[in-house]
N, C-alpha and C positions, 0 to 999 in steps of 0.2 A: 358848375361855374367855371367860366373860361379863365385861363391863366393870365393874370394882369401883370404884364412885364413892367409897366411904370411903377405900380405899387410895390412889386418885389424889389425893383432897383432902389426905390426910396428907402425901403426897410433895410436893404443891404448897406447902403451908404451910411445911414444913421448908425447901424451896428458897428461898422468899420471905424467910423469917426469916434464912437464911444470907446471901442476897444483900444484905440491909440491913446485916448485920454486917460483911461484906467491904467494902462501900462506906464504912462508918464507920471501919474499921481501915486501909483503904487498903493492903492487902497482897496477895501472890500467893495463889492458891487451892492448897490441898493436894490430893493425889490422892483422899483420902477425901471432901473437900468437893466435888471435881469430880464424883464419882459422885452425890452428893446433888443437885447442881444439874442434872445430866443427867436425873434422874428426874422433873423438872418436865414436866408434860404439858399445861398450860393448862386452860381451863375449857369447851372446846367440848362436852364430854359431861356437864357438870354444870350443868344448867339451874336448879338450886336457888339459884344466886347471883343469879338474877333475882327471887326471891321477896322480899316486903317484909321489911325488917329494921330494927330500931331499939329495939324493946322486946320483952319476953318474950311478951306476948300476940299478937305477930305470927305466932307459930307456928300459931295457930288458922286463919290464912288460907293456910297452906301445904297442898299436896296431901299425902294420907296417906303416899304412898310417899317423899316428900322429908323428912318430919318427923324421921326418924332422922339426917338430916344437919345438923339445926339446931345442935347443939353444935359441930360442926366449922366451920360457916359463921360461928358466933359467934367462934370462935378465929381464923378468917381475918380477920375485921373487926378484931379486936384487934391482930393482927400488922400489918395495914395502917395502923391508926391510930398504933401505936407507931413504925413506921418512917417515916411521913410527917413532913415538917417542920412542917406546920400543917394546920388543918382543910380548907383549900382543896386542898392536895395529896392529902389523904386522899380527898376526894370525887372528884378526878380519877382516882385509882387505882381506886376502886370503879366509876366510870363506864367506865373502860377494861376492867376485868374483865367487866362486863356486856356491853359491845359485842363483846368477843372471842368470846362464846358463839355469835354469829351469823356470825363470819368465820373462826373457827379450824377448819382441816381437817387431817386426818392422812394422810400418805403413808407406807405401810409401808416399813421400812428395806430390805426385799428388793427393792423397786422401785427405790429410790434407788441401792442398791449395783449392781444390774444395769445401770442406765444408765451409772453412772460407770465400771464395769468394761468394758462394751462400747465406750464412747467411747475408753477407753484402748487397748483392743485394736485399734481402727481408726485409731490414730495421732493422735487429736485432742490437741493441746497448746495449751490456751488461754493467751493472754497478758493477758486480763482476764476477771474473773468477777464478775457482778452477781447478787445474790439479792434480788429486790424484795419478798419476803415470807418472811423467813428463819426465823421461829419460833425454835427453840433451836439452829438451825444444822446440822440433820441432812444437808441437801444439801451444805453447805459442808464438813462433816467427811468425808463420803464422797468428794467430789471431791478434797479435799486428799490423801487417802491413795492415790488412784488416778492423779491427773493432775498434782499439784504435786510438783516435785522441788527439791533443794537448789540446783540451777543454773538452774531455770526456775520461779520463783514468780510467778504472775500478780498483777496489780493487783486487789485484792478490795474490794468494798463490799457490805455487807449492810444491808438495810432491814427494820425490824420496827415496825409501828405500835402494837402493844400495849405499854403502858408497862412492865409488869412483865416480860413476856417479853423485851423488848429489853434491859432492864437485866441480866437473867440471862444473855442471850446475850453481853453484854460480858464477863461473868466467865468464860464458857465459851470465848470466843474473844478473849483479851486482845490479840492482835496484829492483829486485823481491824478495819477501818474500819466500825464498827457505828453506824448512824444510827437512833435511836429516833424514827421518824417514818414517815409513809406515803410510798410511792414516788412518789405524785403531787406530793410536795413537793420533788422533785429540784431542787437549786439552779440558778439561771440560768446560772452558769458551766459547769455540767455538761450543759446542755440544748443544743438545736439541733444543731450539728455536732460535739458532743463525742464522746469515745471511746465512752461508754455509749450515746449515741443511735445511733451507727454500729453498735454491737454488736447493738442490737435488730433492725435490718433484716437483718444478716448471719446472726445466730445462729438466727433462726426458720427460715430456709431450710435451714440446716445441720442443725438438729434434725429437721425433717421428712424431709430426705433420709436421715439416719441411721436414723430409725424404720423406713424401708422395709427395712432390713437385719435388723430384729429378727424373731424368730418371732411368728407370729400370736397365739399364746397369751399372750405377754408384752405384745404390743400391746393386746390386749383388757383385760388387767389395768390397764395404764397409762391407757387411756381410761376405764375403769370407776371409777378413783379420782376423788373429787370435786374434788380439787385438781390441776389440770393441771401436769405436771412441766415443761412448756415454759416456764413463767414463771421458771425458773432460766436466766438468760441467760449464755451463754458466747460468746466470740469467739476 
């Protein structure tokens, strides 16, 4: 099925608007709202957000194929401006959206689920879980259902650099330590000999050893994805 830019834009705008409202109202998310937030897919496949925007005549500088998205991009800017506290934050949000078009990658749920399920079948029971590029938490959600139990809940930290995606992730994962910043900004107290630093050296070896147990067909799919799943760190 072809990627529907209009549908994804509408879902993204709805989720962003809802995120701003939830932050303002400071309340728990309802099941219906959770579904709307989960439909957020970012802007990796919507390069129209990079096109010049500010006045109606800017549409003349857009590619012919993207011009049909101009009304939705206008709505997106309106939602961002309305939700931002001031002009400076609005510009930061816009810059973050544009930057994410170059760094946002998609990992199919089937791949994530297969990894989580197979790790569980092989007796992996992590006591710490670090997602350094979390997106909307698809890896975290899958590993929670397969590896986390009521009696063994790992220490979890999720990093997401994109400002909007990180704030939506906080609504989707209210009990998780979500840090809206790049993983390269890991605080000094968590650096060096910390649990997370030790997890990096241990988990990479464990993940590669585990991958040797997977069918070659699944290995091919994993390596074919542009976003390596190994950057989800478990210990």
